[in-house]
Jmol script that loads the backbone (N, CA, C; Angstrom):
load data "model"
ATOM      1  N   MET A   1      48.550  51.946 -23.189  1.00  0.00           N
ATOM      2  CA  MET A   1      49.939  51.536 -23.173  1.00  0.00           C
ATOM      3  C   MET A   1      50.769  52.341 -24.174  1.00  0.00           C
ATOM      4  N   ASP A   2      50.159  52.741 -25.298  1.00  0.00           N
ATOM      5  CA  ASP A   2      50.889  53.549 -26.274  1.00  0.00           C
ATOM      6  C   ASP A   2      51.350  54.873 -25.675  1.00  0.00           C
ATOM      7  N   LEU A   3      50.526  55.459 -24.828  1.00  0.00           N
ATOM      8  CA  LEU A   3      50.883  56.728 -24.193  1.00  0.00           C
ATOM      9  C   LEU A   3      52.133  56.563 -23.332  1.00  0.00           C
ATOM     10  N   VAL A   4      52.198  55.494 -22.577  1.00  0.00           N
ATOM     11  CA  VAL A   4      53.356  55.247 -21.720  1.00  0.00           C
ATOM     12  C   VAL A   4      54.614  55.089 -22.578  1.00  0.00           C
ATOM     13  N   ALA A   5      54.527  54.309 -23.641  1.00  0.00           N
ATOM     14  CA  ALA A   5      55.688  54.115 -24.528  1.00  0.00           C
ATOM     15  C   ALA A   5      56.113  55.441 -25.144  1.00  0.00           C
ATOM     16  N   ASN A   6      55.168  56.255 -25.566  1.00  0.00           N
ATOM     17  CA  ASN A   6      55.499  57.551 -26.157  1.00  0.00           C
ATOM     18  C   ASN A   6      56.164  58.484 -25.154  1.00  0.00           C
ATOM     19  N   VAL A   7      55.686  58.478 -23.924  1.00  0.00           N
ATOM     20  CA  VAL A   7      56.281  59.322 -22.879  1.00  0.00           C
ATOM     21  C   VAL A   7      57.715  58.877 -22.600  1.00  0.00           C
ATOM     22  N   ILE A   8      57.927  57.564 -22.544  1.00  0.00           N
ATOM     23  CA  ILE A   8      59.276  57.041 -22.306  1.00  0.00           C
ATOM     24  C   ILE A   8      60.216  57.452 -23.436  1.00  0.00           C
ATOM     25  N   MET A   9      59.753  57.327 -24.680  1.00  0.00           N
ATOM     26  CA  MET A   9      60.610  57.709 -25.807  1.00  0.00           C
ATOM     27  C   MET A   9      60.880  59.209 -25.824  1.00  0.00           C
ATOM     28  N   LEU A  10      59.882  60.040 -25.487  1.00  0.00           N
ATOM     29  CA  LEU A  10      60.101  61.486 -25.421  1.00  0.00           C
ATOM     30  C   LEU A  10      61.149  61.811 -24.358  1.00  0.00           C
ATOM     31  N   HIS A  11      61.062  61.162 -23.210  1.00  0.00           N
ATOM     32  CA  HIS A  11      62.044  61.375 -22.145  1.00  0.00           C
ATOM     33  C   HIS A  11      63.438  60.966 -22.635  1.00  0.00           C
ATOM     34  N   ASN A  12      63.525  59.830 -23.312  1.00  0.00           N
ATOM     35  CA  ASN A  12      64.819  59.360 -23.819  1.00  0.00           C
ATOM     36  C   ASN A  12      65.384  60.295 -24.893  1.00  0.00           C
ATOM     37  N   VAL A  13      64.526  60.812 -25.774  1.00  0.00           N
ATOM     38  CA  VAL A  13      64.978  61.756 -26.796  1.00  0.00           C
ATOM     39  C   VAL A  13      65.523  63.018 -26.134  1.00  0.00           C
ATOM     40  N   SER A  14      64.839  63.494 -25.112  1.00  0.00           N
ATOM     41  CA  SER A  14      65.306  64.673 -24.390  1.00  0.00           C
ATOM     42  C   SER A  14      66.674  64.413 -23.754  1.00  0.00           C
ATOM     43  N   ASP A  15      66.823  63.261 -23.101  1.00  0.00           N
ATOM     44  CA  ASP A  15      68.114  62.911 -22.496  1.00  0.00           C
ATOM     45  C   ASP A  15      69.216  62.770 -23.547  1.00  0.00           C
ATOM     46  N   LEU A  16      68.914  62.088 -24.658  1.00  0.00           N
ATOM     47  CA  LEU A  16      69.909  61.914 -25.730  1.00  0.00           C
ATOM     48  C   LEU A  16      70.330  63.264 -26.304  1.00  0.00           C
ATOM     49  N   THR A  17      69.370  64.154 -26.506  1.00  0.00           N
ATOM     50  CA  THR A  17      69.678  65.475 -27.045  1.00  0.00           C
ATOM     51  C   THR A  17      70.608  66.234 -26.111  1.00  0.00           C
ATOM     52  N   ASN A  18      70.333  66.169 -24.820  1.00  0.00           N
ATOM     53  CA  ASN A  18      71.188  66.856 -23.848  1.00  0.00           C
ATOM     54  C   ASN A  18      72.603  66.282 -23.843  1.00  0.00           C
ATOM     55  N   VAL A  19      72.717  64.959 -23.899  1.00  0.00           N
ATOM     56  CA  VAL A  19      74.039  64.325 -23.915  1.00  0.00           C
ATOM     57  C   VAL A  19      74.789  64.688 -25.198  1.00  0.00           C
ATOM     58  N   LEU A  20      74.110  64.644 -26.341  1.00  0.00           N
ATOM     59  CA  LEU A  20      74.764  64.992 -27.602  1.00  0.00           C
ATOM     60  C   LEU A  20      75.192  66.460 -27.621  1.00  0.00           C
ATOM     61  N   ALA A  21      74.360  67.340 -27.081  1.00  0.00           N
ATOM     62  CA  ALA A  21      74.729  68.762 -27.018  1.00  0.00           C
ATOM     63  C   ALA A  21      75.942  68.959 -26.115  1.00  0.00           C
ATOM     64  N   ASP A  22      75.997  68.246 -24.996  1.00  0.00           N
ATOM     65  CA  ASP A  22      77.168  68.328 -24.113  1.00  0.00           C
ATOM     66  C   ASP A  22      78.418  67.800 -24.808  1.00  0.00           C
ATOM     67  N   MET A  23      78.256  66.708 -25.574  1.00  0.00           N
ATOM     68  CA  MET A  23      79.392  66.158 -26.319  1.00  0.00           C
ATOM     69  C   MET A  23      79.889  67.161 -27.350  1.00  0.00           C
ATOM     70  N   ALA A  24      78.965  67.801 -28.074  1.00  0.00           N
ATOM     71  CA  ALA A  24      79.352  68.798 -29.077  1.00  0.00           C
ATOM     72  C   ALA A  24      80.073  69.966 -28.422  1.00  0.00           C
ATOM     73  N   ALA A  25      79.583  70.396 -27.257  1.00  0.00           N
ATOM     74  CA  ALA A  25      80.222  71.505 -26.539  1.00  0.00           C
ATOM     75  C   ALA A  25      81.617  71.124 -26.050  1.00  0.00           C
ATOM     76  N   ALA A  26      81.833  69.825 -25.802  1.00  0.00           N
ATOM     77  CA  ALA A  26      83.142  69.346 -25.348  1.00  0.00           C
ATOM     78  C   ALA A  26      84.100  69.085 -26.515  1.00  0.00           C
ATOM     79  N   GLY A  27      83.626  69.329 -27.741  1.00  0.00           N
ATOM     80  CA  GLY A  27      84.507  69.192 -28.890  1.00  0.00           C
ATOM     81  C   GLY A  27      84.331  67.924 -29.711  1.00  0.00           C
ATOM     82  N   TRP A  28      83.395  67.074 -29.340  1.00  0.00           N
ATOM     83  CA  TRP A  28      83.143  65.872 -30.131  1.00  0.00           C
ATOM     84  C   TRP A  28      82.558  66.275 -31.480  1.00  0.00           C
ATOM     85  N   ARG A  29      82.911  65.528 -32.501  1.00  0.00           N
ATOM     86  CA  ARG A  29      82.373  65.758 -33.840  1.00  0.00           C
ATOM     87  C   ARG A  29      81.181  64.820 -34.028  1.00  0.00           C
ATOM     88  N   LEU A  30      79.985  65.381 -34.098  1.00  0.00           N
ATOM     89  CA  LEU A  30      78.775  64.587 -34.238  1.00  0.00           C
ATOM     90  C   LEU A  30      78.439  64.415 -35.714  1.00  0.00           C
ATOM     91  N   THR A  31      78.375  63.171 -36.142  1.00  0.00           N
ATOM     92  CA  THR A  31      78.062  62.885 -37.540  1.00  0.00           C
ATOM     93  C   THR A  31      76.689  62.230 -37.639  1.00  0.00           C
ATOM     94  N   ARG A  32      76.127  62.276 -38.840  1.00  0.00           N
ATOM     95  CA  ARG A  32      74.837  61.619 -39.069  1.00  0.00           C
ATOM     96  C   ARG A  32      74.940  60.128 -38.774  1.00  0.00           C
ATOM     97  N   ASP A  33      76.074  59.517 -39.122  1.00  0.00           N
ATOM     98  CA  ASP A  33      76.261  58.088 -38.896  1.00  0.00           C
ATOM     99  C   ASP A  33      76.220  57.772 -37.398  1.00  0.00           C
ATOM    100  N   LEU A  34      76.866  58.593 -36.601  1.00  0.00           N
ATOM    101  CA  LEU A  34      76.863  58.390 -35.150  1.00  0.00           C
ATOM    102  C   LEU A  34      75.450  58.493 -34.586  1.00  0.00           C
ATOM    103  N   VAL A  35      74.756  59.543 -34.955  1.00  0.00           N
ATOM    104  CA  VAL A  35      73.419  59.784 -34.413  1.00  0.00           C
ATOM    105  C   VAL A  35      72.423  58.739 -34.928  1.00  0.00           C
ATOM    106  N   ALA A  36      72.600  58.264 -36.165  1.00  0.00           N
ATOM    107  CA  ALA A  36      71.687  57.275 -36.741  1.00  0.00           C
ATOM    108  C   ALA A  36      71.725  55.952 -35.983  1.00  0.00           C
ATOM    109  N   ARG A  37      72.785  55.697 -35.247  1.00  0.00           N
ATOM    110  CA  ARG A  37      72.912  54.444 -34.502  1.00  0.00           C
ATOM    111  C   ARG A  37      72.211  54.482 -33.145  1.00  0.00           C
ATOM    112  N   LEU A  38      71.709  55.640 -32.766  1.00  0.00           N
ATOM    113  CA  LEU A  38      71.023  55.785 -31.481  1.00  0.00           C
ATOM    114  C   LEU A  38      69.534  55.490 -31.641  1.00  0.00           C
ATOM    115  N   SER A  39      68.910  55.053 -30.572  1.00  0.00           N
ATOM    116  CA  SER A  39      67.479  54.773 -30.595  1.00  0.00           C
ATOM    117  C   SER A  39      66.830  55.327 -29.332  1.00  0.00           C
ATOM    118  N   PRO A  40      65.675  55.996 -29.479  1.00  0.00           N
ATOM    119  CA  PRO A  40      64.966  56.488 -28.295  1.00  0.00           C
ATOM    120  C   PRO A  40      64.210  55.382 -27.567  1.00  0.00           C
ATOM    121  N   TYR A  41      64.248  54.158 -28.127  1.00  0.00           N
ATOM    122  CA  TYR A  41      63.490  53.055 -27.513  1.00  0.00           C
ATOM    123  C   TYR A  41      64.365  52.250 -26.569  1.00  0.00           C
ATOM    124  N   MET A  42      65.029  52.952 -25.673  1.00  0.00           N
ATOM    125  CA  MET A  42      65.808  52.280 -24.632  1.00  0.00           C
ATOM    126  C   MET A  42      64.867  52.007 -23.470  1.00  0.00           C
ATOM    127  N   ARG A  43      64.976  50.845 -22.879  1.00  0.00           N
ATOM    128  CA  ARG A  43      64.056  50.518 -21.810  1.00  0.00           C
ATOM    129  C   ARG A  43      64.715  49.758 -20.668  1.00  0.00           C
ATOM    130  N   GLU A  44      66.028  49.607 -20.719  1.00  0.00           N
ATOM    131  CA  GLU A  44      66.721  48.855 -19.671  1.00  0.00           C
ATOM    132  C   GLU A  44      66.586  49.517 -18.305  1.00  0.00           C
ATOM    133  N   HIS A  45      66.376  50.832 -18.290  1.00  0.00           N
ATOM    134  CA  HIS A  45      66.286  51.559 -17.033  1.00  0.00           C
ATOM    135  C   HIS A  45      64.880  51.505 -16.418  1.00  0.00           C
ATOM    136  N   LEU A  46      63.965  50.789 -17.040  1.00  0.00           N
ATOM    137  CA  LEU A  46      62.596  50.708 -16.540  1.00  0.00           C
ATOM    138  C   LEU A  46      62.390  49.459 -15.693  1.00  0.00           C
ATOM    139  N   ARG A  47      61.617  49.604 -14.671  1.00  0.00           N
ATOM    140  CA  ARG A  47      61.218  48.456 -13.851  1.00  0.00           C
ATOM    141  C   ARG A  47      59.815  48.062 -14.290  1.00  0.00           C
ATOM    142  N   ARG A  48      59.739  47.045 -15.091  1.00  0.00           N
ATOM    143  CA  ARG A  48      58.460  46.682 -15.697  1.00  0.00           C
ATOM    144  C   ARG A  48      57.372  46.397 -14.665  1.00  0.00           C
ATOM    145  N   PHE A  49      57.704  45.698 -13.615  1.00  0.00           N
ATOM    146  CA  PHE A  49      56.714  45.354 -12.604  1.00  0.00           C
ATOM    147  C   PHE A  49      56.981  46.054 -11.278  1.00  0.00           C
ATOM    148  N   GLY A  50      57.754  47.126 -11.328  1.00  0.00           N
ATOM    149  CA  GLY A  50      58.105  47.835 -10.101  1.00  0.00           C
ATOM    150  C   GLY A  50      56.998  48.750  -9.633  1.00  0.00           C
ATOM    151  N   GLN A  51      57.171  49.254  -8.442  1.00  0.00           N
ATOM    152  CA  GLN A  51      56.249  50.240  -7.905  1.00  0.00           C
ATOM    153  C   GLN A  51      56.840  51.610  -8.156  1.00  0.00           C
ATOM    154  N   TYR A  52      56.001  52.528  -8.579  1.00  0.00           N
ATOM    155  CA  TYR A  52      56.453  53.870  -8.892  1.00  0.00           C
ATOM    156  C   TYR A  52      55.704  54.864  -8.021  1.00  0.00           C
ATOM    157  N   VAL A  53      56.417  55.828  -7.503  1.00  0.00           N
ATOM    158  CA  VAL A  53      55.816  56.902  -6.742  1.00  0.00           C
ATOM    159  C   VAL A  53      55.810  58.131  -7.642  1.00  0.00           C
ATOM    160  N   LEU A  54      54.634  58.677  -7.857  1.00  0.00           N
ATOM    161  CA  LEU A  54      54.513  59.855  -8.707  1.00  0.00           C
ATOM    162  C   LEU A  54      54.416  61.097  -7.842  1.00  0.00           C
ATOM    163  N   ASP A  55      55.336  62.014  -8.042  1.00  0.00           N
ATOM    164  CA  ASP A  55      55.308  63.291  -7.339  1.00  0.00           C
ATOM    165  C   ASP A  55      54.856  64.339  -8.351  1.00  0.00           C
ATOM    166  N   MET A  56      53.587  64.670  -8.323  1.00  0.00           N
ATOM    167  CA  MET A  56      53.023  65.594  -9.304  1.00  0.00           C
ATOM    168  C   MET A  56      53.493  67.034  -9.095  1.00  0.00           C
ATOM    169  N   ASP A  57      54.166  67.315  -7.983  1.00  0.00           N
ATOM    170  CA  ASP A  57      54.718  68.647  -7.749  1.00  0.00           C
ATOM    171  C   ASP A  57      56.124  68.785  -8.315  1.00  0.00           C
ATOM    172  N   ASP A  58      56.751  67.677  -8.645  1.00  0.00           N
ATOM    173  CA  ASP A  58      58.110  67.677  -9.187  1.00  0.00           C
ATOM    174  C   ASP A  58      58.020  67.710 -10.713  1.00  0.00           C
ATOM    175  N   LEU A  59      57.913  68.905 -11.272  1.00  0.00           N
ATOM    176  CA  LEU A  59      57.738  69.058 -12.706  1.00  0.00           C
ATOM    177  C   LEU A  59      59.080  69.005 -13.430  1.00  0.00           C
ATOM    178  N   PRO A  60      59.115  68.401 -14.603  1.00  0.00           N
ATOM    179  CA  PRO A  60      60.357  68.376 -15.379  1.00  0.00           C
ATOM    180  C   PRO A  60      60.620  69.753 -15.981  1.00  0.00           C
ATOM    181  N   PRO A  61      61.873  70.026 -16.318  1.00  0.00           N
ATOM    182  CA  PRO A  61      62.158  71.306 -16.971  1.00  0.00           C
ATOM    183  C   PRO A  61      61.512  71.322 -18.352  1.00  0.00           C
ATOM    184  N   PRO A  62      61.242  72.497 -18.889  1.00  0.00           N
ATOM    185  CA  PRO A  62      60.631  72.565 -20.221  1.00  0.00           C
ATOM    186  C   PRO A  62      61.605  72.052 -21.290  1.00  0.00           C
ATOM    187  N   LEU A  63      61.039  71.507 -22.346  1.00  0.00           N
ATOM    188  CA  LEU A  63      61.870  71.071 -23.468  1.00  0.00           C
ATOM    189  C   LEU A  63      62.427  72.296 -24.175  1.00  0.00           C
ATOM    190  N   VAL A  64      63.706  72.257 -24.482  1.00  0.00           N
ATOM    191  CA  VAL A  64      64.374  73.381 -25.120  1.00  0.00           C
ATOM    192  C   VAL A  64      64.993  72.891 -26.419  1.00  0.00           C
ATOM    193  N   LEU A  65      64.772  73.645 -27.500  1.00  0.00           N
ATOM    194  CA  LEU A  65      65.381  73.312 -28.777  1.00  0.00           C
ATOM    195  C   LEU A  65      66.892  73.511 -28.672  1.00  0.00           C
ATOM    196  N   ARG A  66      67.643  72.457 -28.965  1.00  0.00           N
ATOM    197  CA  ARG A  66      69.106  72.534 -28.918  1.00  0.00           C
ATOM    198  C   ARG A  66      69.643  72.051 -30.255  1.00  0.00           C
ATOM    199  N   LEU A  67      70.272  72.950 -30.991  1.00  0.00           N
ATOM    200  CA  LEU A  67      70.864  72.582 -32.269  1.00  0.00           C
ATOM    201  C   LEU A  67      72.181  71.869 -32.015  1.00  0.00           C
ATOM    202  N   LEU A  68      72.384  70.746 -32.699  1.00  0.00           N
ATOM    203  CA  LEU A  68      73.527  69.891 -32.397  1.00  0.00           C
ATOM    204  C   LEU A  68      74.713  70.072 -33.337  1.00  0.00           C
ATOM    205  N   GLY A  69      74.530  70.698 -34.465  1.00  0.00           N
ATOM    206  CA  GLY A  69      75.652  70.863 -35.391  1.00  0.00           C
ATOM    207  C   GLY A  69      76.133  69.556 -35.976  1.00  0.00           C
ATOM    208  N   ILE A  70      75.211  68.704 -36.375  1.00  0.00           N
ATOM    209  CA  ILE A  70      75.571  67.406 -36.957  1.00  0.00           C
ATOM    210  C   ILE A  70      76.128  67.627 -38.353  1.00  0.00           C
ATOM    211  N   VAL A  71      77.239  66.962 -38.650  1.00  0.00           N
ATOM    212  CA  VAL A  71      77.901  67.151 -39.944  1.00  0.00           C
ATOM    213  C   VAL A  71      77.809  65.861 -40.759  1.00  0.00           C
ATOM    214  N   GLU A  72      77.969  66.014 -42.049  1.00  0.00           N
ATOM    215  CA  GLU A  72      78.046  64.847 -42.939  1.00  0.00           C
ATOM    216  C   GLU A  72      79.388  64.174 -42.725  1.00  0.00           C
ATOM    217  N   GLU A  73      79.431  62.866 -42.880  1.00  0.00           N
ATOM    218  CA  GLU A  73      80.675  62.111 -42.734  1.00  0.00           C
ATOM    219  C   GLU A  73      81.689  62.613 -43.756  1.00  0.00           C
ATOM    220  N   GLY A  74      82.890  62.889 -43.310  1.00  0.00           N
ATOM    221  CA  GLY A  74      83.951  63.372 -44.202  1.00  0.00           C
ATOM    222  C   GLY A  74      83.965  64.869 -44.370  1.00  0.00           C
ATOM    223  N   ALA A  75      82.942  65.566 -43.902  1.00  0.00           N
ATOM    224  CA  ALA A  75      82.905  67.028 -44.021  1.00  0.00           C
ATOM    225  C   ALA A  75      83.644  67.657 -42.841  1.00  0.00           C
ATOM    226  N   GLY A  76      84.150  68.832 -43.059  1.00  0.00           N
ATOM    227  CA  GLY A  76      84.744  69.662 -42.011  1.00  0.00           C
ATOM    228  C   GLY A  76      85.880  69.041 -41.341  1.00  0.00           C
TER     229      GLY A  76
END
end "model"
wireframe off; spacefill off
backbone 0.3
color backbone group
């Protein structure tokens, strides 16, 4: 069960990183305070007792390092 939880959190971290990078590219100012309020342990989108179809040919894109340019509160 730990493996499943870790995979879910890794997926959520990847999604959060992409959203934050898009926000930064759109001109949003990302602060440590803003990012500190986020959690990779989101689970509302999971169907706990649902049926899942696994398509092993549908590979996810590789993880890419994306620098977010997070600033200290009050800086810049």
